N, C-alpha and C positions, 0 to 999 in steps of 0.2 A: 305774265310779261305783255307790256303794251306793244301791240304791233306796229310796225314802221309805216309812215304815212306814204301816200303817193300823191305826186304833183301831176295835176290835169289842167286842160285849157279848153275854152270854146271861143269861136269866132263868131259874132254876128253879121259882120260886114259894115261896110261904111254906112252912117245913117241908122245903122241897127236893123237893116233891110230884112234879115232872118231872124225867125223863131227857133230857138235850138231846144230840142229834147234830149235830155241826157238821163241814163240809167246807171245807177249806183251798181257798183260791183263789177259789171262787165265794162262800164265806161262807153257803152255804146250811144251813139246820138243819131239824131233824125233832124230834119229841118224842114219849115215851110216858109214860103216868101211872104212876108207880112202883108204886102200890098195886093197879094192875090184875093183875099176873102175879106166879106164885111159882115157877115153872120155866122154864129156857130150854133148849131140846132143838135140837140140831143138825141144819140141813138141808144142811150140806155133804157133799161124797161123800168116803168112805174112797178113799185113793189108796195102794195097796200099792206097794212094801213098808214105807215109811218113814212115810207119814201117814194111817194108818188110825185113829189115835185121834180125829181130828177129826171123822170120821162118826159117832162114838158118845158125843161129848159131851152130858152133861147138867148143869146148873148151876142154882143157885137165887137168888132175890133176898135174899141175905144183909143187904145194906146197908139193906134196910127191913124187919129184923125177922123173916125167914123162918128157921126152924131146921129142921135135917134130922137124923135118927137112923137108924144101920143097926140093924135088929132082929136081935139075937143068939140069941134063943129059938128061931127056927124059920127055915126057908129059905120059898121062893116057894110050897110046897106047903101051908104054913099060913095063907096069905092070909084065908081067909075064918074061920078060927077066931081069928085075933088081934081080941081085943075091947078090950083097955085098954094103957094106957100106964103100968102100974104098975112095970115094970122099965126105964123109961127112965133111971133113974140108972145102970144097968148097960150101957146101949147107947151104941155108939161115935157121937158128934156129928161130922158130916162138913162140911168148909167147901172153898170153892172155893179154887184158886190164882189169886192175882191178878197174877202175872206172865206168865200164859198162859191164852189163852182155851180153849185145848183139854183143860185139867186141870180138868175140872168135879168138884164134891164126889162124884158118884155114880160116879166113875172113879177117886176117889183110894185106893180099898182093893184095886185091882187087884194082881195079883201081877208082880213084876218080871222073875221067871224064865219066866213062861207069857205068849208074844207075843199070845195070842188071849185073854187075859183083859181085859175092860174094866170090871171092878170090878162093875157091876150085872148083868153077864153075860158068857158066853163064846161066841166064834166057833165053830161046828160044822164048818164046812167042807163040802165035797161029801158028799151032793147037794143039801142044803138051803141053803147059804151064807148062814145066818141066825145072828144073835147072839141068844141066848136067856137071858132073866133068870132069875136064881137066887136072887135077895135081895128081902128086904121092907123098906121104909123108912117112917118115921112122920114127917110134915112137921108142924111147929108154926107156926101162923100168928100174926101180932101180936096177935090178939085172943085168943089162948089156945085156938083151935079145933085139933082133931088130926085129920089125914087119913092114912090110910096107902095107901101107893103101891107098885106093882109095874110095873116096866118089863118088859113080858111078852115083847117080842120086836122086833128090827129086821130086817124080812126082806128079804134079799137087798140090802142097802144102800138099801133104797127107802122100804117101809112100816113105819112106827113103830105098834105097839101097846103102849097104857099104860093101866093100871088104877088108878083113884082112887076112895077110898070113906070115908066115916065109919067110926069105930073099930066101931061097930054094924052096920056093912053097909048102912046107909042112905045113899042118894044116890050109889049107885055108878054110875060111867059108864067105858066103856072108849073110848078115844080111838085113833082109826086115821087116820092121815093119811101122805100120801106127801111125801118130800123133794122130788120133782121136780114138785110142783104149780107151776102158773103164778103167777109172781110171786115165787117163793122164789129164784130164780137169782141169785148173787152175796151171798145174805144169809148171816150167821153163823148165825142161831137164829130159831126162832119162840118166842113166849112163851104159855106156858099158865096160866089161872086154874084153881087145884085146886078152888075152890068151886063154879065152875058150868061147868068144862070147855070154856071159851072159848078158842080159839087164836088168837093176835094176830101179823099180820105187821107188825110196827112198825119195822122197820130202814128208812131212807129209801131209795127206789128207786134214787136217784142216787148212793149211796154215802155213806161218812162216814169221817172220819179221827180225830176227838176225840170222846169220849163224857163229859158232865159229869154225876156221877152219885154217889150214896151207895154204898159198898161195904164190906165188912169186910177190915180189914188188922192184921198185928201192929204195933201203935203202939209196944211194948216187948216185951223178951224174955218170951214167955209171956203177954202180955195182948192179946188180940184184941177189936177195937172198932169199930164203925161209924165210917166217915171219910166227907169229902165232897171229890171231887176229880176227876182227869180221867184216863180210862183211854184208850189207843190202839188202833186196829183193827189186824188182824193183819199187814198188808202194811206198816204204819209202822214206821219205827225212829226211836230218839230218844237224846237225849244230854243229860246236865244239865251246866251250866256254872256252878261256884260255888266259891269267891267270885270274881267277876270285876268289872273295870272295864267298866261297860255302854258306854262310848263307844269302847273299843278291843278288846273282844272279837271274836275272829275263828273265823268257821265252820271254817277251815282247821284250826284248832289241836283242833277236837273231832270233825271227820268220822270219824276212826278209832274213836272210842269209841261211836258209834251202834250201838245194841243192840234186841234185840225184844222186852224185857220191857215188858208194855203198862201198867205202873204207874210208869215212869220220871218220868214228869211227877207223878203221884200227887197228894197232898194237902198236901205240907210248903212249898209256895210261899206259904203264909198261916200267919200265927202267931196264936193265941188267946191273950190276957193282959188282965188288968183289965176283963173284961166285953165285949171287941171284938176283931175282926180286924185285923191289920196285913199289909201285904204283905212278904215276905223282902226284904232288899236285897242288891244284887249277886248276882242270880240271873236267868239265862236258861236256856231249853231250845232246843235244835235238834231240828227234826222234818223228817225225810226221806221223802217219798212213794214210792210204788213206781215211778213215772216218772222218779224222780231229782230232781224239784223239792223244794227245801227251804226251810224257814223258821225265822226266830228267832222264838221264842216269849217274851213277858215279860208277866207279870200285873201290873196297875197298881191294881185294886180289888177287894175283896170284901166283899159285903154280906149278913149271914145273915137279915136280916128277910125279904127276896125271894129269896135265892139268887141275887143278881147277881153275875157275875164279869165284870170288864173287863179287856182285855188288847190288847197291841200285836204285830202280826205284820209280820214284814220278811222279803221274799223274799231269800235268800242264795244260790240256785242255781236256775236255770230248768229244768235236768233235761234230758232227750234231746230231740232234734228229732223231729217226727212220723216220720220214716224209720226211728229207731231204738227207738221205742217198742214194747215188747212187747204187742200186742193181739191179740185173737181175731179180728180183722176186718183188711181192707186198707182204706186211705182216702187220698185226696190232695186238696190244693188247689192252685189255680192262679188268676192268676199271684201270684208271691211274690218281689219285692214287689208290691203292689197299689195302685192308685189309686182304683178304683170298684167295679166288679162282682168279686166271689169265687166262683169256680166250685168246688163240692166234690161229690166223688165218694166212694162207699163200697161195699164188698161186703156190707155189713149194712144193713137198713133202719134209718134214722135218727129218733131219736126226738126229738132236741134238739141245736142249736148254739149254743154260747154264746161270748162274746167278753169278756175281761177285760183289764185292764192288768197290768203286770207287778208291780204292788203288791198283785194279787189282787181288785181292785174289779170288779165285774161291770159292763159297759158295756150290754149287750144281748143279748136271747137269740130264737132262733126257735124255737118250741116245736110238738111234734105234727107234724112234717113227715111222717113215715110213708112215706118214699120213699127211694131211694139215691142220689139226687143232687138237687142245689139250687143256686141263685144267692142270694147276699145282697149288700146295698148296704154297702160301708163307707166311702162317700165324706164321712161326717159326722165320721168318726174324725179326729183330729190326726195329724199325722206320727208314727211312732214305732214301737216294739216291743210286741206284744201277745201273749196266749195265745189260742188258739182250741181249744176243745174239743167233741169230737164224742161224744154219747151214743147207744148204740144197744142193741139187745136182745141183742147179743153182747158188751157191754162199753163201756169209755169210754177214750177216748184224747186227747191233748192234743200241739199243736205251736206253734211260733213263728210268728207270722205280722209281716212288716213292711209297715207303711202308708207309701208315699211321698206 
């Protein structure tokens, strides 16, 4: 039997001032003020031999007016002497790839024939194991201010060293921060303000699946423009179903089309005409999470005055049982089916336990448990099938619970 959909919405604010993180299943959201950051710097590990780029990624806040140029007049040795942007017309403007989080604009000039070239710098190997920066960039803010940028070093895939200054060398600061700092685990990026050097850890601790934001995309051949839409997290797969009969479209027909592009949902679910937005008819998206759970996503409304997006979510697959979920920790719960008390045990300390119905509606949660076992009462739940999610310092995992 098909599960009933749930209706939810987010609000980005006037001028789409906030970027909204959304987690499927729980409906939890987080946000960051878009104007507060200019650079996104990876805090993920480089995993050789095939996933080293993800650890060196640097992106910009292009959707909110940040521009970045690679200086062609000099290399990193000329950082202190670069004092104007008179030759900007001859410099290469760089843009992020909005199909892949790992393809940041500072990585976009890397050589395809040199495996250890990451665009902004090159990996030197033994004995230092550092990626050393060899390029200078100029960042232009929406207010017209110019900053010069030198990604000096990524030391042993751990310590970032980044230098930022005004063109006249005033307000110079060097940022040094570790990827392995507490609170960065499981995150994609930290977010840097090039005006004041503040480093923000903005991504929600509980994870996220959808990001409502402005970003730059190619809206027509050769025409790059800021758009407002939805990007997906790295572990999420998506497929677009259009044109379809909303009442009869089936997930099974699109499951093989699921792909990893982060902008499959994108911005084209809404159409601007005659001074107002309307929602595209006969369009749904399928969104599959890392644990195998999948949802049908259909947009219902968009309001430009306050950046409100209204949408319908319907579970179409519950994913793996807890015993089959890939996680960095082991856990179990019993009895299942359960009538009253549920016993939970985990190899990692439990931060949070929450139970939702199969439509994704959060029913209750136990927070700040900080221990490896616990008992919760489910006697108030009606008979039926539920999802139980365990969040620990080592990751998150979900299983199916039956209430008798």
